[in-house]
N, C-alpha and C positions, 0 to 999 in steps of 0.2 A: 544303631550309631551312623550318625552321617560321616563320610570321608572329608577329610580335611582338604579346604578348597583353597587353592595359592591365589594371591591377589592378581588380577593382571598386569603384567609389567607397565603395557600401554594404557593410561586410562583413555575413555574417549572426551573429545574435546568439548566441553559444554556447548548447547544449541546456541545460535546466537540470540542475543535477547532483543533485537530489533528486525523488523521486518518491512521490507518496502514492496507494493505492490505496485506495478506498472509495467510500462511497455520500453522495451530497451534502447529503443529510437528517440523517444520523445525529450526533447532539450532540458525539461524540468526535471525528468528523471534523471538525466546525466547529470545535473548540477546537484540533485540531491545525492546521487551516489559519490560522487567527487568528493564532496563535504563530508560524506559520512567517512570515505576512504583517509581523506585527509587528517580528520579527526581520531582516526586509529579505531573506528568502531566497527567491530563484527555484525555483520548483519546477514541476513539471508534475502535473496531476490527472488520476487513470484513475478513471472512473466505471463501478463493475461494473455498474448498472443499464444503461446506455448501451452500453458497452463490451464488456462480458462480463468473464470472468478470463481473463487469457491463461495458458493452459494451462502453457507452458514457465516462464513466473513462479512460477506455483502449485506446479510442480516444486522450483525452488529454494527457494522458501518451506517447504515442506514438510522438503526436508534440512536448512536452515539452523538453524528452528525449532521443528520438529517437528509432527506434526499436532493433538496433544493442546493446542498453545499455540494454535493457530490456530483452532480450533474452538471456537464460541460457544454454548455451552450454557444460556446463561442469556438469551438473546435469543427474541422472539416465534416469529421462525420456526422456531428449532429446536422451541420448546414445540409450536408447531402440526402437525410432523411426526409421522405415523404411529409408534406406539409401535415397532413391529416395525422400522421404518428406523433410529430410533434406536439400540436394540439391536444393531443389526446394524452398524452404524458402530463398531467395535473396532479399526480398522488404518489404518495410511496412505493403503491402496490405495481402501478404501471411504471413507475420510474425503476423498479426494481426488476421486471421482466425485461425493460429496453436495456438495462446495464449487462445482464445475463447474455443477451444475444448480441448485443453490442458494445464490447467492451471498451472499446477508443472513446465511448462518451463518459466515460468516468472522469472527474478530473484526477489529475496527477501529479505527485505521487502520493498514494495513501499508506501513511506509515505507522504501523503498530510498536509503540515504544516500551522501554523494559517494564515499566511502571502500570502498561496496560492500557494507558490513553493513544488516543488516535489522532494523526493529523492528515492533513489533505492539502498539497500544495508544497511549494520549497520558497523558503525565504530563509536568509541567513539567521535571522532574528526569531523565525518559528524555530529552528532545530537547536539555535543556543538554548532557547527556552525550555526545551523538551531533554537536551542532552547536557547543556553547559559550553562553554567554549572550547574549541579546541585547542590541544598543546601548543604553545608557544604563540597564541593568538593575542 
């Protein structure tokens, strides 16, 4: 016979249903995080600089969004790369390797929404499409 187990008096809070991946000092990431906070959305932030790029997640992103959509060719990190490395980045495999070693070449933020869909970048219209309008908007 199993002993009676008393229910916990403080249930653990549910895990955030939105995950934002990026770099905290990126202006676009700041805008996205501000929008989510203003909208009252509970989210988890994954900092590429501190925690790296999760390889399994990157694989999912590449399948769902395509390497071209994820590769930021306008940023400082890309412009500072050796021209031969830039020229060699012509497929998902090479782009993935580059993104794992140079996370700043990933367009930001990458967001995983509660329904599992992914988005990259920030615009109010994009976030409204995924989450709905913030309260009071």
